[in-house]
C-alpha positions as YAML, in Angstrom:
chain: A
units: angstrom
residues:
- id: 1
  name: MET
  ca: [135.98, 89.54, 69.06]
- id: 2
  name: LYS
  ca: [137.06, 86.25, 70.61]
- id: 3
  name: LYS
  ca: [135.39, 83.16, 69.21]
- id: 4
  name: THR
  ca: [135.67, 79.56, 70.34]
- id: 5
  name: LEU
  ca: [134.09, 76.36, 69.09]
- id: 6
  name: LEU
  ca: [131.66, 74.73, 71.46]
- id: 7
  name: THR
  ca: [130.65, 71.12, 70.90]
- id: 8
  name: LEU
  ca: [127.47, 70.31, 72.76]
- id: 9
  name: GLY
  ca: [128.50, 67.07, 74.41]
- id: 10
  name: ILE
  ca: [125.18, 65.31, 74.38]
- id: 11
  name: ALA
  ca: [124.85, 61.61, 73.71]
- id: 12
  name: ALA
  ca: [124.23, 60.71, 70.10]
- id: 13
  name: GLY
  ca: [120.89, 59.18, 71.01]
- id: 14
  name: LEU
  ca: [119.71, 62.55, 72.28]
- id: 15
  name: LEU
  ca: [120.74, 64.25, 69.07]
- id: 16
  name: ALA
  ca: [119.29, 61.72, 66.66]
- id: 17
  name: SER
  ca: [117.44, 63.22, 63.73]
- id: 18
  name: CYS
  ca: [114.27, 61.85, 62.23]
- id: 19
  name: GLU
  ca: [116.32, 60.44, 59.36]
- id: 20
  name: SER
  ca: [119.15, 58.88, 61.34]
- id: 21
  name: LYS
  ca: [120.01, 57.77, 64.84]
- id: 22
  name: ASP
  ca: [123.65, 58.82, 64.33]
- id: 23
  name: THR
  ca: [123.43, 62.60, 64.06]
- id: 24
  name: PRO
  ca: [126.84, 64.10, 64.99]
- id: 25
  name: ASP
  ca: [127.35, 66.54, 67.81]
- id: 26
  name: ILE
  ca: [126.30, 70.12, 67.10]
- id: 27
  name: VAL
  ca: [129.20, 72.51, 66.56]
- id: 28
  name: ILE
  ca: [128.52, 76.22, 66.70]
- id: 29
  name: ASN
  ca: [130.39, 79.46, 67.25]
- id: 30
  name: ASP
  ca: [130.34, 80.35, 70.94]
- id: 31
  name: ASN
  ca: [130.29, 84.10, 71.55]
- id: 32
  name: SER
  ca: [129.35, 83.79, 75.20]
- id: 33
  name: THR
  ca: [132.58, 85.42, 76.37]
- id: 34
  name: VAL
  ca: [131.42, 88.67, 74.78]
- id: 35
  name: ASN
  ca: [127.64, 88.33, 75.00]
- id: 36
  name: ASN
  ca: [127.20, 91.34, 77.24]
- id: 37
  name: THR
  ca: [129.74, 93.66, 75.62]
- id: 38
  name: VAL
  ca: [128.34, 97.14, 75.00]
- id: 39
  name: ILE
  ca: [128.47, 98.06, 71.34]
- id: 40
  name: ASN
  ca: [127.61, 101.33, 69.65]
- id: 41
  name: GLY
  ca: [124.46, 101.19, 67.61]
- id: 42
  name: PRO
  ca: [121.25, 102.94, 66.67]
- id: 43
  name: GLY
  ca: [119.18, 101.39, 69.44]
- id: 44
  name: SER
  ca: [115.60, 102.53, 69.02]
- id: 45
  name: GLY
  ca: [116.56, 105.23, 66.56]
- id: 46
  name: ASN
  ca: [118.79, 107.45, 68.70]
- id: 47
  name: PRO
  ca: [122.29, 107.60, 67.14]
- id: 48
  name: GLY
  ca: [125.08, 106.89, 69.60]
- id: 49
  name: GLU
  ca: [122.88, 105.14, 72.13]
- id: 50
  name: ASP
  ca: [124.64, 102.25, 73.85]
- id: 51
  name: VAL
  ca: [123.24, 98.86, 72.92]
- id: 52
  name: VAL
  ca: [123.95, 95.40, 74.37]
- id: 53
  name: GLY
  ca: [124.47, 92.79, 71.66]
- id: 54
  name: LEU
  ca: [123.00, 89.32, 72.16]
- id: 55
  name: SER
  ca: [124.33, 86.23, 70.36]
- id: 56
  name: GLY
  ca: [125.87, 82.84, 71.06]
- id: 57
  name: VAL
  ca: [125.25, 80.20, 73.70]
- id: 58
  name: TYR
  ca: [124.17, 81.26, 77.19]
- id: 59
  name: THR
  ca: [125.12, 78.71, 79.83]
- id: 60
  name: GLU
  ca: [123.86, 80.81, 82.74]
- id: 61
  name: ASP
  ca: [120.56, 82.60, 83.34]
- id: 62
  name: LEU
  ca: [120.06, 85.76, 81.30]
- id: 63
  name: THR
  ca: [117.84, 88.48, 82.79]
- id: 64
  name: LEU
  ca: [117.28, 91.51, 80.58]
- id: 65
  name: ASP
  ca: [117.23, 94.94, 82.19]
- id: 66
  name: ALA
  ca: [114.20, 97.13, 81.65]
- id: 67
  name: ASP
  ca: [116.34, 100.22, 81.00]
- id: 68
  name: THR
  ca: [118.85, 98.67, 78.60]
- id: 69
  name: GLU
  ca: [118.58, 98.38, 74.81]
- id: 70
  name: TYR
  ca: [119.33, 94.93, 73.39]
- id: 71
  name: LEU
  ca: [120.11, 93.91, 69.84]
- id: 72
  name: VAL
  ca: [120.01, 90.29, 68.64]
- id: 73
  name: THR
  ca: [122.94, 90.03, 66.23]
- id: 74
  name: GLY
  ca: [122.97, 86.27, 65.61]
- id: 75
  name: PRO
  ca: [121.55, 83.03, 67.03]
- id: 76
  name: VAL
  ca: [120.86, 83.34, 70.77]
- id: 77
  name: LEU
  ca: [120.74, 79.88, 72.36]
- id: 78
  name: MET
  ca: [119.69, 79.31, 75.95]
- id: 79
  name: ALA
  ca: [121.36, 76.12, 77.16]
- id: 80
  name: ASN
  ca: [119.86, 73.35, 79.27]
- id: 81
  name: GLY
  ca: [119.14, 74.54, 82.81]
- id: 82
  name: THR
  ca: [119.09, 78.27, 82.01]
- id: 83
  name: THR
  ca: [116.25, 80.79, 82.00]
- id: 84
  name: LEU
  ca: [115.81, 83.85, 79.80]
- id: 85
  name: THR
  ca: [113.80, 86.47, 81.71]
- id: 86
  name: ILE
  ca: [112.32, 89.50, 79.96]
- id: 87
  name: PRO
  ca: [110.49, 92.27, 81.85]
- id: 88
  name: ALA
  ca: [107.03, 93.50, 80.92]
- id: 89
  name: GLY
  ca: [107.02, 96.30, 78.37]
- id: 90
  name: LYS
  ca: [110.42, 95.35, 76.97]
- id: 91
  name: THR
  ca: [111.19, 95.61, 73.23]
- id: 92
  name: ILE
  ca: [113.96, 93.35, 71.94]
- id: 93
  name: ARG
  ca: [115.24, 94.21, 68.45]
- id: 94
  name: ALA
  ca: [117.05, 91.99, 65.97]
- id: 95
  name: GLN
  ca: [119.47, 92.83, 63.19]
- id: 96
  name: PRO
  ca: [117.66, 92.47, 59.87]
- id: 97
  name: VAL
  ca: [119.81, 89.54, 58.72]
- id: 98
  name: GLY
  ca: [117.03, 87.02, 58.11]
- id: 99
  name: VAL
  ca: [117.25, 83.57, 59.70]
- id: 100
  name: ASN
  ca: [120.80, 84.27, 60.86]
- id: 101
  name: ALA
  ca: [119.32, 86.04, 63.91]
- id: 102
  name: TYR
  ca: [116.89, 84.19, 66.16]
- id: 103
  name: ILE
  ca: [116.29, 83.27, 69.81]
- id: 104
  name: ALA
  ca: [116.16, 79.59, 70.76]
- id: 105
  name: ILE
  ca: [115.11, 78.09, 74.09]
- id: 106
  name: GLN
  ca: [116.76, 74.67, 74.00]
- id: 107
  name: GLN
  ca: [115.61, 71.49, 75.73]
- id: 108
  name: GLY
  ca: [115.74, 71.94, 79.49]
- id: 109
  name: ALA
  ca: [115.88, 75.74, 79.27]
- id: 110
  name: ARG
  ca: [113.01, 78.14, 79.94]
- id: 111
  name: ILE
  ca: [111.77, 81.54, 78.90]
- id: 112
  name: ASN
  ca: [110.03, 83.85, 81.37]
- id: 113
  name: ALA
  ca: [108.36, 86.56, 79.27]
- id: 114
  name: VAL
  ca: [105.33, 87.92, 81.11]
- id: 115
  name: GLY
  ca: [103.92, 91.15, 79.74]
- id: 116
  name: SER
  ca: [100.52, 92.74, 80.18]
- id: 117
  name: SER
  ca: [97.90, 94.39, 78.00]
- id: 118
  name: ASN
  ca: [99.39, 97.78, 78.89]
- id: 119
  name: ALA
  ca: [103.01, 96.62, 78.69]
- id: 120
  name: PRO
  ca: [103.43, 93.82, 76.13]
- id: 121
  name: ILE
  ca: [106.81, 92.28, 75.36]
- id: 122
  name: VAL
  ca: [107.76, 92.89, 71.72]
- id: 123
  name: PHE
  ca: [110.29, 91.07, 69.57]
- id: 124
  name: THR
  ca: [110.87, 93.08, 66.40]
- id: 125
  name: SER
  ca: [113.25, 94.13, 63.63]
- id: 126
  name: ASN
  ca: [115.87, 96.84, 64.04]
- id: 127
  name: ALA
  ca: [115.47, 97.94, 60.42]
- id: 128
  name: SER
  ca: [114.53, 101.55, 59.80]
- id: 129
  name: THR
  ca: [111.84, 100.23, 57.45]
- id: 130
  name: PRO
  ca: [111.00, 96.77, 58.81]
- id: 131
  name: GLY
  ca: [109.56, 94.02, 56.67]
- id: 132
  name: ALA
  ca: [108.54, 90.37, 56.86]
- id: 133
  name: GLY
  ca: [111.51, 88.03, 57.24]
- id: 134
  name: ASP
  ca: [113.92, 90.57, 58.73]
- id: 135
  name: TRP
  ca: [114.93, 88.07, 61.42]
- id: 136
  name: GLY
  ca: [114.32, 84.45, 62.39]
- id: 137
  name: GLY
  ca: [111.85, 84.62, 65.28]
- id: 138
  name: LEU
  ca: [111.51, 82.66, 68.51]
- id: 139
  name: VAL
  ca: [112.19, 78.91, 68.76]
- id: 140
  name: ILE
  ca: [111.30, 76.73, 71.76]
- id: 141
  name: CYS
  ca: [112.44, 73.10, 71.99]
- id: 142
  name: GLY
  ca: [110.90, 70.77, 74.54]
- id: 143
  name: LEU
  ca: [110.83, 67.16, 75.74]
- id: 144
  name: ALA
  ca: [107.21, 66.30, 74.91]
- id: 145
  name: PRO
  ca: [106.28, 63.45, 72.52]
- id: 146
  name: ILE
  ca: [106.54, 63.61, 68.72]
- id: 147
  name: ASN
  ca: [105.31, 60.92, 66.34]
- id: 148
  name: SER
  ca: [108.42, 61.01, 64.17]
- id: 149
  name: THR
  ca: [110.05, 58.88, 66.88]
- id: 150
  name: ALA
  ca: [108.72, 55.69, 68.45]
- id: 151
  name: ASP
  ca: [105.81, 56.16, 70.84]
- id: 152
  name: GLY
  ca: [107.02, 56.20, 74.44]
- id: 153
  name: SER
  ca: [110.70, 56.53, 73.56]
- id: 154
  name: ASP
  ca: [113.15, 59.19, 74.66]
- id: 155
  name: ASP
  ca: [114.57, 59.56, 71.14]
- id: 156
  name: THR
  ca: [114.74, 63.05, 69.72]
- id: 157
  name: ALA
  ca: [114.71, 64.82, 66.37]
- id: 158
  name: THR
  ca: [116.57, 67.94, 65.27]
- id: 159
  name: SER
  ca: [115.10, 71.28, 64.22]
- id: 160
  name: GLU
  ca: [115.03, 72.51, 60.62]
- id: 161
  name: VAL
  ca: [117.36, 75.41, 61.42]
- id: 162
  name: GLY
  ca: [120.18, 75.13, 63.94]
- id: 163
  name: ASN
  ca: [120.04, 71.33, 64.39]
- id: 164
  name: LEU
  ca: [118.52, 71.79, 67.85]
- id: 165
  name: SER
  ca: [117.38, 68.65, 69.64]
- id: 166
  name: TYR
  ca: [113.66, 68.27, 70.46]
- id: 167
  name: GLY
  ca: [111.20, 65.59, 71.51]
- id: 168
  name: GLY
  ca: [111.06, 62.92, 74.17]
- id: 169
  name: ASN
  ca: [108.55, 61.34, 76.52]
- id: 170
  name: VAL
  ca: [107.56, 64.12, 78.94]
- id: 171
  name: PRO
  ca: [104.07, 65.43, 78.01]
- id: 172
  name: SER
  ca: [104.08, 67.85, 80.97]
- id: 173
  name: ASP
  ca: [107.48, 69.36, 80.11]
- id: 174
  name: ASN
  ca: [107.74, 73.04, 81.06]
- id: 175
  name: SER
  ca: [109.63, 75.43, 78.75]
- id: 176
  name: GLY
  ca: [108.45, 78.55, 80.56]
- id: 177
  name: ILE
  ca: [105.88, 81.31, 80.06]
- id: 178
  name: LEU
  ca: [104.89, 83.60, 77.18]
- id: 179
  name: GLN
  ca: [102.12, 86.07, 78.02]
- id: 180
  name: TYR
  ca: [101.23, 89.28, 76.19]
- id: 181
  name: VAL
  ca: [104.01, 88.81, 73.66]
- id: 182
  name: ARG
  ca: [104.14, 90.20, 70.11]
- id: 183
  name: ILE
  ca: [106.56, 88.86, 67.49]
- id: 184
  name: GLU
  ca: [107.00, 91.12, 64.47]
- id: 185
  name: TYR
  ca: [108.67, 90.80, 61.01]
- id: 186
  name: ALA
  ca: [110.08, 87.33, 61.72]
- id: 187
  name: GLY
  ca: [110.41, 84.04, 59.88]
- id: 188
  name: GLY
  ca: [111.98, 82.97, 56.63]
- id: 189
  name: ALA
  ca: [113.57, 80.06, 54.82]
- id: 190
  name: ILE
  ca: [117.07, 78.88, 54.00]
- id: 191
  name: ASP
  ca: [115.56, 76.50, 51.46]
- id: 192
  name: GLY
  ca: [112.23, 74.79, 50.98]
- id: 193
  name: ASN
  ca: [112.80, 72.38, 53.87]
- id: 194
  name: ALA
  ca: [114.57, 74.61, 56.41]
- id: 195
  name: GLU
  ca: [112.39, 77.40, 57.72]
- id: 196
  name: LEU
  ca: [111.87, 79.55, 60.77]
- id: 197
  name: ASN
  ca: [108.50, 80.94, 61.80]
- id: 198
  name: GLY
  ca: [107.30, 83.72, 64.04]
- id: 199
  name: LEU
  ca: [107.08, 81.15, 66.84]
- id: 200
  name: SER
  ca: [108.38, 77.60, 66.29]
- id: 201
  name: LEU
  ca: [107.24, 75.16, 68.97]
- id: 202
  name: TYR
  ca: [109.22, 71.93, 68.83]
- id: 203
  name: ALA
  ca: [107.82, 69.22, 71.15]
- id: 204
  name: VAL
  ca: [106.77, 71.79, 73.73]
- id: 205
  name: GLY
  ca: [104.94, 70.30, 76.71]
- id: 206
  name: ASN
  ca: [101.71, 71.29, 78.42]
- id: 207
  name: GLY
  ca: [103.58, 72.50, 81.48]
- id: 208
  name: THR
  ca: [104.45, 75.53, 79.34]
- id: 209
  name: THR
  ca: [102.14, 78.57, 79.50]
- id: 210
  name: ILE
  ca: [101.43, 80.47, 76.27]
- id: 211
  name: ASP
  ca: [98.59, 82.97, 76.04]
- id: 212
  name: HIS
  ca: [98.00, 86.42, 74.56]
- id: 213
  name: LEU
  ca: [100.39, 85.98, 71.66]
- id: 214
  name: GLN
  ca: [100.52, 87.88, 68.39]
- id: 215
  name: VAL
  ca: [102.61, 87.22, 65.30]
- id: 216
  name: PHE
  ca: [102.58, 90.23, 62.95]
- id: 217
  name: GLU
  ca: [103.88, 90.52, 59.36]
- id: 218
  name: GLY
  ca: [105.76, 87.21, 59.28]
- id: 219
  name: SER
  ca: [107.58, 85.78, 56.28]
- id: 220
  name: ASP
  ca: [106.81, 82.11, 56.95]
- id: 221
  name: ASP
  ca: [104.23, 80.54, 59.28]
- id: 222
  name: GLY
  ca: [102.85, 82.45, 62.22]
- id: 223
  name: VAL
  ca: [102.99, 79.61, 64.77]
- id: 224
  name: GLU
  ca: [104.07, 76.07, 63.88]
- id: 225
  name: PHE
  ca: [103.69, 73.09, 66.21]
- id: 226
  name: PHE
  ca: [106.11, 70.20, 65.70]
- id: 227
  name: GLY
  ca: [104.41, 67.62, 67.89]
- id: 228
  name: GLY
  ca: [104.10, 68.32, 71.59]
- id: 229
  name: THR
  ca: [101.21, 68.88, 73.94]
- id: 230
  name: VAL
  ca: [101.34, 72.62, 74.66]
- id: 231
  name: ASN
  ca: [98.07, 74.55, 75.01]
- id: 232
  name: VAL
  ca: [97.88, 78.03, 73.49]
- id: 233
  name: SER
  ca: [95.13, 80.60, 73.95]
- id: 234
  name: GLN
  ca: [94.34, 84.11, 72.72]
- id: 235
  name: VAL
  ca: [96.57, 84.01, 69.65]
- id: 236
  name: ALA
  ca: [96.34, 86.54, 66.80]
- id: 237
  name: ILE
  ca: [98.15, 86.03, 63.49]
- id: 238
  name: VAL
  ca: [98.11, 89.02, 61.14]
- id: 239
  name: ASN
  ca: [99.59, 89.04, 57.61]
- id: 240
  name: SER
  ca: [101.73, 85.91, 57.68]
- id: 241
  name: GLU
  ca: [103.01, 85.19, 54.19]
- id: 242
  name: ASP
  ca: [102.81, 81.42, 54.59]
- id: 243
  name: ASP
  ca: [100.38, 79.56, 56.87]
- id: 244
  name: SER
  ca: [99.14, 81.29, 59.99]
- id: 245
  name: ILE
  ca: [98.76, 78.14, 62.11]
- id: 246
  name: ASP
  ca: [100.63, 74.97, 61.15]
- id: 247
  name: TRP
  ca: [100.89, 71.66, 62.95]
- id: 248
  name: THR
  ca: [102.63, 68.34, 62.29]
- id: 249
  name: GLU
  ca: [104.45, 65.46, 64.05]
- id: 250
  name: GLY
  ca: [101.51, 64.46, 66.25]
- id: 251
  name: TYR
  ca: [100.56, 67.72, 67.95]
- id: 252
  name: ILE
  ca: [97.81, 67.01, 70.52]
- id: 253
  name: GLY
  ca: [97.34, 70.26, 72.48]
- id: 254
  name: THR
  ca: [94.41, 72.69, 72.67]
- id: 255
  name: LEU
  ca: [94.05, 76.03, 70.90]
- id: 256
  name: ASN
  ca: [91.54, 78.46, 72.38]
- id: 257
  name: ASP
  ca: [90.60, 81.84, 70.85]
- id: 258
  name: VAL
  ca: [92.43, 82.08, 67.54]
- id: 259
  name: TYR
  ca: [92.19, 85.07, 65.22]
- id: 260
  name: VAL
  ca: [93.72, 84.94, 61.74]
- id: 261
  name: GLN
  ca: [93.74, 87.92, 59.40]
- id: 262
  name: HIS
  ca: [95.24, 87.47, 55.95]
- id: 263
  name: GLY
  ca: [97.09, 90.15, 54.04]
- id: 264
  name: THR
  ca: [97.78, 90.30, 50.33]
- id: 265
  name: ASN
  ca: [100.53, 87.63, 50.52]
- id: 266
  name: HIS
  ca: [99.59, 84.47, 52.36]
- id: 267
  name: ASP
  ca: [98.93, 80.76, 52.10]
- id: 268
  name: LYS
  ca: [96.50, 78.96, 54.43]
- id: 269
  name: ALA
  ca: [94.97, 80.12, 57.69]
- id: 270
  name: PHE
  ca: [95.55, 76.57, 59.00]
- id: 271
  name: GLU
  ca: [97.73, 73.88, 57.42]
- id: 272
  name: CYS
  ca: [97.50, 70.72, 59.42]
- id: 273
  name: ASP
  ca: [99.42, 67.45, 59.03]
- id: 274
  name: GLY
  ca: [98.97, 64.29, 61.04]
- id: 275
  name: TYR
  ca: [102.68, 63.56, 60.81]
- id: 276
  name: ASN
  ca: [105.79, 64.81, 59.03]
- id: 277
  name: VAL
  ca: [105.47, 63.28, 55.57]
- id: 278
  name: ASP
  ca: [109.16, 64.02, 54.85]
- id: 279
  name: PHE
  ca: [110.05, 61.35, 57.43]
- id: 280
  name: SER
  ca: [107.59, 58.82, 58.84]
- id: 281
  name: ASN
  ca: [104.91, 58.23, 61.44]
- id: 282
  name: GLU
  ca: [107.13, 56.07, 63.63]
- id: 283
  name: GLY
  ca: [104.99, 56.80, 66.67]
- id: 284
  name: GLY
  ca: [101.91, 55.34, 65.01]
- id: 285
  name: TYR
  ca: [99.47, 58.13, 65.93]
- id: 286
  name: PHE
  ca: [98.29, 61.39, 64.34]
- id: 287
  name: SER
  ca: [97.99, 65.02, 65.34]
- id: 288
  name: ALA
  ca: [94.68, 65.49, 67.15]
- id: 289
  name: PRO
  ca: [94.30, 68.92, 68.79]
- id: 290
  name: ASN
  ca: [91.14, 70.63, 70.00]
- id: 291
  name: ILE
  ca: [90.54, 74.06, 68.45]
- id: 292
  name: ASN
  ca: [87.92, 76.35, 70.01]
- id: 293
  name: ASN
  ca: [86.67, 79.85, 69.12]
- id: 294
  name: VAL
  ca: [88.25, 80.66, 65.77]
- id: 295
  name: THR
  ca: [87.84, 83.55, 63.32]
- id: 296
  name: VAL
  ca: [89.65, 83.54, 59.99]
- id: 297
  name: ILE
  ca: [89.33, 86.45, 57.56]
- id: 298
  name: ALA
  ca: [90.80, 86.66, 54.06]
- id: 299
  name: ASN
  ca: [91.83, 89.79, 52.20]
- id: 300
  name: ASP
  ca: [91.33, 87.95, 48.91]
- id: 301
  name: PRO
  ca: [89.63, 84.63, 48.15]
- id: 302
  name: SER
  ca: [91.76, 81.58, 48.90]
- id: 303
  name: GLU
  ca: [91.76, 78.39, 50.97]
- id: 304
  name: ALA
  ca: [91.15, 78.68, 54.71]
- id: 305
  name: ILE
  ca: [91.87, 75.36, 56.43]
- id: 306
  name: ARG
  ca: [93.72, 72.40, 54.89]
- id: 307
  name: LEU
  ca: [93.62, 69.12, 56.80]
- id: 308
  name: ARG
  ca: [95.86, 66.33, 55.51]
- id: 309
  name: ALA
  ca: [98.25, 63.42, 56.19]
- id: 310
  name: GLY
  ca: [95.79, 61.74, 58.53]
- id: 311
  name: THR
  ca: [95.37, 64.63, 60.90]
- id: 312
  name: GLN
  ca: [92.53, 64.55, 63.35]
- id: 313
  name: GLY
  ca: [91.11, 67.52, 65.23]
- id: 314
  name: LEU
  ca: [87.90, 68.86, 66.73]
- id: 315
  name: PHE
  ca: [87.03, 72.42, 65.68]
- id: 316
  name: THR
  ca: [84.33, 74.17, 67.73]
- id: 317
  name: ASN
  ca: [82.80, 77.63, 67.22]
- id: 318
  name: VAL
  ca: [84.38, 78.80, 63.98]
- id: 319
  name: VAL
  ca: [83.77, 81.77, 61.66]
- id: 320
  name: VAL
  ca: [85.20, 81.72, 58.12]
- id: 321
  name: ILE
  ca: [84.98, 84.93, 56.07]
- id: 322
  name: ASN
  ca: [85.86, 85.63, 52.40]
- id: 323
  name: PHE
  ca: [87.31, 82.32, 51.20]
- id: 324
  name: GLU
  ca: [86.85, 80.27, 48.05]
- id: 325
  name: GLU
  ca: [87.28, 77.08, 50.12]
- id: 326
  name: ALA
  ca: [86.72, 76.79, 53.85]
- id: 327
  name: PHE
  ca: [87.86, 73.22, 54.64]
- id: 328
  name: ASP
  ca: [90.03, 71.23, 52.21]
- id: 329
  name: LEU
  ca: [90.63, 67.63, 53.31]
- id: 330
  name: ASP
  ca: [93.46, 65.71, 51.63]
- id: 331
  name: GLY
  ca: [94.67, 62.16, 52.12]
- id: 332
  name: ASP
  ca: [94.35, 58.59, 50.94]
- id: 333
  name: THR
  ca: [93.19, 55.20, 52.16]
- id: 334
  name: GLY
  ca: [96.73, 54.12, 53.03]
- id: 335
  name: ASN
  ca: [99.15, 55.94, 55.33]
- id: 336
  name: ASN
  ca: [97.22, 59.24, 55.24]
- id: 337
  name: PRO
  ca: [93.68, 58.33, 56.39]
- id: 338
  name: THR
  ca: [92.32, 61.83, 56.91]
- id: 339
  name: GLY
  ca: [88.88, 60.72, 55.77]
- id: 340
  name: GLN
  ca: [88.80, 57.90, 58.30]
- id: 341
  name: GLY
  ca: [89.04, 60.52, 61.01]
- id: 342
  name: VAL
  ca: [85.81, 62.06, 59.68]
- id: 343
  name: LEU
  ca: [84.02, 58.71, 59.69]
- id: 344
  name: ASP
  ca: [85.24, 57.96, 63.22]
- id: 345
  name: GLY
  ca: [84.22, 61.38, 64.56]
- id: 346
  name: ASP
  ca: [87.81, 62.39, 65.25]
- id: 347
  name: LEU
  ca: [87.87, 65.15, 62.61]
- id: 348
  name: ARG
  ca: [84.93, 67.51, 62.51]
- id: 349
  name: VAL
  ca: [83.71, 71.08, 62.97]
- id: 350
  name: THR
  ca: [80.84, 71.96, 65.30]
- id: 351
  name: ASP
  ca: [79.06, 75.34, 65.22]
- id: 352
  name: VAL
  ca: [80.47, 77.19, 62.23]
- id: 353
  name: THR
  ca: [79.38, 80.21, 60.25]
- id: 354
  name: PHE
  ca: [80.46, 80.77, 56.64]
- id: 355
  name: THR
  ca: [80.35, 84.29, 55.19]
- id: 356
  name: ASN
  ca: [81.16, 84.84, 51.52]
- id: 357
  name: VAL
  ca: [82.48, 81.29, 51.18]
- id: 358
  name: THR
  ca: [82.10, 79.46, 47.87]
- id: 359
  name: THR
  ca: [82.90, 75.88, 48.93]
- id: 360
  name: LYS
  ca: [82.42, 74.79, 52.53]
- id: 361
  name: LEU
  ca: [84.04, 71.35, 52.23]
- id: 362
  name: LYS
  ca: [86.32, 69.80, 49.62]
- id: 363
  name: ASN
  ca: [86.92, 66.06, 50.02]
- id: 364
  name: ASP
  ca: [90.13, 64.72, 48.45]
- id: 365
  name: THR
  ca: [90.68, 61.95, 51.02]
- id: 366
  name: GLY
  ca: [89.70, 58.84, 49.06]
- id: 367
  name: TYR
  ca: [86.93, 58.18, 51.59]
- id: 368
  name: THR
  ca: [83.22, 58.71, 50.92]
- id: 369
  name: PHE
  ca: [81.29, 60.94, 53.31]
- id: 370
  name: ASP
  ca: [78.82, 63.80, 53.14]
- id: 371
  name: GLU
  ca: [79.19, 67.40, 54.28]
- id: 372
  name: SER
  ca: [76.85, 66.55, 57.15]
- id: 373
  name: ASP
  ca: [79.38, 63.98, 58.42]
- id: 374
  name: PHE
  ca: [81.96, 66.72, 58.94]
- id: 375
  name: ILE
  ca: [80.03, 69.97, 59.52]
- id: 376
  name: PHE
  ca: [77.63, 70.24, 62.47]
- id: 377
  name: GLY
  ca: [75.70, 73.34, 63.50]
- id: 378
  name: ASP
  ca: [76.13, 75.29, 60.25]
- id: 379
  name: GLY
  ca: [75.29, 78.94, 60.99]
- id: 380
  name: ASN
  ca: [75.86, 78.67, 64.74]
- id: 381
  name: GLY
  ca: [79.48, 79.84, 64.93]
- id: 382
  name: THR
  ca: [80.39, 83.14, 66.59]
- id: 383
  name: GLY
  ca: [84.20, 82.85, 66.48]
- id: 384
  name: THR
  ca: [86.51, 84.62, 68.88]
- id: 385
  name: ASP
  ca: [86.10, 88.07, 70.42]
- id: 386
  name: VAL
  ca: [89.51, 89.47, 69.52]
- id: 387
  name: SER
  ca: [88.31, 93.03, 70.13]
- id: 388
  name: SER
  ca: [88.08, 92.08, 73.81]
- id: 389
  name: TRP
  ca: [91.11, 89.90, 74.57]
- id: 390
  name: GLY
  ca: [93.32, 91.63, 71.98]
- id: 391
  name: ALA
  ca: [92.64, 95.17, 73.16]
- id: 392
  name: GLY
  ca: [95.63, 97.39, 73.91]
- id: 393
  name: TRP
  ca: [98.55, 95.10, 73.00]
- id: 394
  name: THR
  ca: [97.92, 93.86, 69.44]
- id: 395
  name: VAL
  ca: [98.52, 95.78, 66.21]
- id: 396
  name: GLY
  ca: [97.04, 95.71, 62.70]
- id: 397
  name: ILE
  ca: [93.74, 94.06, 63.58]
- id: 398
  name: ASN
  ca: [90.80, 95.33, 61.55]
- id: 399
  name: GLN
  ca: [88.03, 94.47, 63.99]
...
């Protein structure tokens, strides 16, 4: 197999990390000369079936064929100006090599993955017995704002895995479409600070369309938002081993209709940071999304929603079932003023129903406020109707 080194010749300012403005050019193995070579492999379980291997940098549009089997064998990177198009009903498999196999839509590239309830698009493991963390998942990098760079600047950060550039000053940036998409057995960590999720959204803008999304049996987070403005609706996270929904770096989009179902191994249903505490809040603002129509169900008692590092957010119509703690607020009176958001009305939950919940609110913010300052309409929440919008294309849902 021929390999060459490809240096992405982007100006250093566009590759600056959160820690330094002098991040060197990215150097990766370029397999694009052999990206569409037919290799022999197991395909969907039929020995000898021809399979097309996918890996390396794609500098031209890539349109998958409905009748061809594809196998992700390493990082697949769609370069600026390209589009990855996947037909409805298509299943894309990945070698079970952990975070060494993933699909990344880089800044300026797009994904066009439009399935339907009868023909969802599925990203999954090629293992005969698949399990969480078999492959790295889907990564999308956009040009929308992040608060780890100065507000209004075009500076960028780099992703935890792959050193992919993300961020900028284009709130309406369009990274494509994901509709009726299921991501299975993805995610994982190289170390405690370098992780991939089922779906990693880095500075993705609100020109991007994401709805009817499921992440199933993931090793790390289900969906993580690193800043950006993207709106996501009809999202189901089932059995993620870390957090199901995670946001940081000033995410300010809207989440509508969210269903979280915990398995036996999991962390939080939501883990929400106002900014990335490993770096700084250079932008001077906090995450502040709107979250509407939410149901979170635990398999064993634990903590449902942790709000910290100054995050803001308005939760409306929420159901929390089988948790020791529903809302855990962490912070301080300095750089992490989570409690100030409660007092200002920027962090609250309206219309919520607690079932088999021991503690509705835990206040570790350093600010003084009552439960009634944060919770409004106790008993009025109905959650999301996943049995309706999730019918036919999701798996593993108990409702």
